[in-house]
N, C-alpha and C positions, 0 to 999 in steps of 0.2 A: 676355578672351574673352567675359565677360558683357556688356560694352558692345556688342560686335558682335551678340550675340543679341538684345539690346533693339532695336538699329537694324533688324535683319532683321524682327523682329516688327512694328515700327512701319511699315516699308515695306509689309508684307503687309496691314496694317490698311487703309491708304489704297487699295492696289491692289484687294483683294478685297472690301472693305466698301463702297467708294464708286466702283468702276470703272463708267464709263458714265454716272454721274450728276453728276460734277464739272463745273462750268462752267469755261471757259477763264480762266486766271489770268495777270495781268500778271507777267512774269518779273523786273521790277525789285523789289528788296528793299532794306531798310534796311541801312545800313553795319554796324550791330551785330547781324548775323544769321549763323546757321549754316544752309546750304542743302544738302539732299541730293536729287539728282534720280535717278530710276530709271524703267525702261520707256520707253514713248512719251510718257506724260503724268504719271507719278507724280512728286510733289514734296513734300518735307517741309521746313518752314521753322520754325526755332526763333529767336525774336526776344527780345532783352534790351534793356532801356531804360537800363541803366547798367553801368559797369564792375564795380560791386559785385555786381550780379545775375549777371554772367557768371562771376565768381569763385565764387559759390555754386553755379552750374550745374556747374562743373568738379569740385566736391567731392562732388556727388551720385553714388550708385551705383545699380545696378539695383534692389536691395531697397528703397531709399528711394523710388525712383520708383514702384514698385509700391504702396507704402504710400500715397503721395500720390494715386495714382489710385483708391485704395480698392477694389482688386481682390479677388476671392474666392480665398483660398489655403487649401489643405488641408495642414496641417502634418504629418499622419501619412503621407500618400502622396507629398508633394512636388509634387503636380499643381496647376497654376495655370491657370485659364481666363482668358485676357486679353481676348478680344473675343467677343461673341455678337451677331448681327444679329437684331432682332425682325422677324417676318413679319407680314403683314396679318391672318392668322388667329390671331394671339396666340402662336404657337410661336416658338422661337428657333433659329438655326442657328449652331453653333460655328465660328468662323473660325480662331482661333489657340489652341493648347493647348501648354503647356510642362510637361514632366515632368523633375524633377531627382532623380536617384538617386545620391547621393554625387558622384563625379567625372564622372559621365555626365549629359549634358543632352540631352533629346530634344524637338524642336519640331515640331509638326504645324501646317501652314498650308494650309488647303484640302486639296488632294490632293498636297501636297508634304511631304517629311520631311527635317529637318535633324538630324543626330546629331553631337554634340560629345563626344569621348572624351578625358578628361584623366587616365586612370588610369596611363598610362605616362610615360616621360620627355618624349616629344613629344606635343603636342596633335594629335589626329586629327579631321578634320571630313569627314563624308560627307553629300552632298546627293542625295536621290532624288526627281526630279521625276516627276509623273504617277503617284504611288502610288495604287493602288486598294484601298480598304479593303473587307473582306467586308461585303456588304450582306445584309439580311434582307428579301427581296421579299415583298410581300403575298400572292402566289400563285405556286406553282411546281409542276411535274410532274417525276416521276422514276421509274425502274425499280429494283426490288430483287429479290433472290433469297433465298428461305427454304430452309434446309437443317436438317432436324431428324430426330428419332427418334420413332417412334409406339409407343403402347401403348393399352390401353383399361381402363376400370374396370368391374367387375361388382359391384353392390351396394356401391359406394364403395371397392372394393379391387381391386388388380391380381390377375388370376387366378393361382392357384398352379400349380406345375410339373406337377401330376398332371392338369390339365385339358388336353384335346387341342388347344385353341385358345390356350394360353398363349403369349405373344409373346417372342421373342428380340430383345433391344434392338439388337444389332449386326446390321444388315441390314434392319431395319424402318424404311426411310427415308421421309421426307417431303420432297418437293421442290416448291417453289412459285415460279412466275414471276408477278410482280405489276407492274401499271402503276398508279402512285399519284399523287395530287395532294394538296397541302397548302395550306389557306387560313388565313392568319394572322388570328386574331380580336383579339388584343391582344398586348402584348409578352410573348413566351415562351409564348403560348397558341395552339394550332393545331387546326384541324379537318382530319383526314386521311381520305381515302376513295379507293377504287379497285376495280379488277377484276383477277382473276388466275386461273391454272390451278394446281390442287393435285393432286399425284400421291401416293397413299398406298400403302404396302406394309406388310403385317402378316406377318412371317416367324415361323412357328411354332417354338417351342422344341423340341418333339418332332417330328422329321422323319419318323417312321414313320406319322403321321396325314395323310390327304389330305382336303381339303375337297371334297365332291362335291355335285352338285345332285340332290336327291330330287324326288319328285312334287310336293310342296308345302312343301318345307323345304330347308335346307342342312344336310348331315350331315358327320360327321368319321369316316372309315373308317380303321381301323388296318390297314396293309398289312404282312402277314407273308410275302407271296409274293415281295417284292422288297427290295432294300437302298436305302432312301430317302436322298437327300442334301440335298434342299431341298423345303420345302412352305410355301406362302404364299397369301394373298389380296391382291389389288390393286384399287384403285379410283381413278377420276379425276373431278374436279369443276371446274366453272366457278363461281368464288366472287366475291361482292361483299362488301366490308367497309367499315366506317367506324369511326373512333376519334377521341377527344379526347386531345390531347397537351400535356404541360407540359414545357417546357425550362427548367430552373432556371438553367442557365448564361446563357442569353440574358435571363432575367428580371433577373439580377444583373450583366449586362454582362460576363460572363466568356468570351464567344465561343462557338464551336461545340462545345466539348468538355465541356459541363456534363452533369449527370445529367438523363436524360429518361425520363419514364414516359408510357405511352399505354394506353388500354383502350377496347374497344367491341365491338359485335356483328358477326357475319358470317352470310351465308346462301350455300349452294352448291347447284348442280344437278348431278346425276350424269351424266357422259358415258359411262362404261363401267365394267366390273368383271369380274374373272375369278379363278379359282383356278389355281395352277400347282404341279405336282408333278414333281420331277426324281428319277430313280432309276436303279439298275443292276439288271438281272435277276440272280437268284442263279446262273444258269448261266454268266453272263459274256458277254452279247451287246452290251455297250457302253452308253453313257449315253443315256437316253431322257427325253422330256418329255411330260407329260400335262396339257393345258389344258382347262378347262371354263368355260362362261359362267355365272358365279354372280351376275352383276349383277341377275338377275331377283329375287333375295331381298334385295338391298341397298336402303336407303332412297333414293328418288329425290331427296329434298331433305334437306339437313343444315343445321343452324343451331347457333350457339354463341357463345362470347365469346373474344376475343383480347386478350392483354396483352403489352406490350413494355417492356423496360428497357434504356436506353442508358447506357453509362458510357464517356466518351471517344469513341473511334472504334468501339467494339464495341457491338452491339445484340443482345439476346436476345429471344426471343418464346416464347409458349406459347398453345396453343389447346385448347379443351375443347368437345366437341359436347354440347349439351343434349338432343338426341334420340339414339336408339340407332343403331348401325351397320346392323343388320338390321331388316327389317319385323317387325311384331308377330307373335309365335308362329311365325316362320319361321327362327329362329336364336336363339342365346343373347343375353341382354340385356346388350349391351356398349356403353359410351360412349367413343368414341375421345378420346385426349388426346395432345398433341404438345409436345415441348420442342426448341428449336433456336436457331439464330443467323441473323441477317439480314445479307446482304451487299449 
């Protein structure tokens, strides 16, 4: 089976490495020759000058031939690069690659793959023409979805439960729809940038407090006249972001499932904002909603930093606003922070 693999590789060398540049050849050969023809014009001729040389050729195996050709062989991984074509710009293109792992041998020739499995009683050979390897384009665009939970920091700490604006994690959702682009700078190093819509919800832990719009401030009123069931502030932003990303998997040729880290700034412009209070009257007249436009006291612009961590197919993100949620002296000094996952 090893002899057939060698023959297959040699045929690929001639066809892929010199196709279109070989001059026409006279098909007459010497009598002491071995001729292999393939394709429309592919031809391999092994010529010996004596019977003694032919006997030596019969005794040679693939390992000896590889040593005679002085090929680069990796003993640890079993990978052997047989042919590389040098380009005009000094780079090289791999044409044939052989990987031997015990009784399994895998051969890549251009965009074709040959797998020889000798692990069982019978040798199995599978040929896959037109195999497309995953490429890493220099520039690409894509959409993603952020889904996270919101909170905010007050003097570097999360507000305690006795504060009327303390946040309940479950229900304080952040949803982001982003159109992104990635420019490859070097192997495994990218510049990511894009635009998106971010929707914030800050659901209060104490549902008896309602965020209301005062004359020149936002206040938090304790409602004792009704039975509150939900109280929150929401806001939406048009956001632009940019990040630098390192993909250690692609740096080490491990494919798309390597560890990835990215970080960079963002800036957003507020599109809207309101408070919402859901309650039932004590007398029992059904469920009611009270909405107020509190966007007047929210910052029109927000800016901060975003970080991402990818492990395999999963990617996490976090954002932190460097400026406060409310305008100066019109609400508590709160810096929003978000944790979530990217889809």
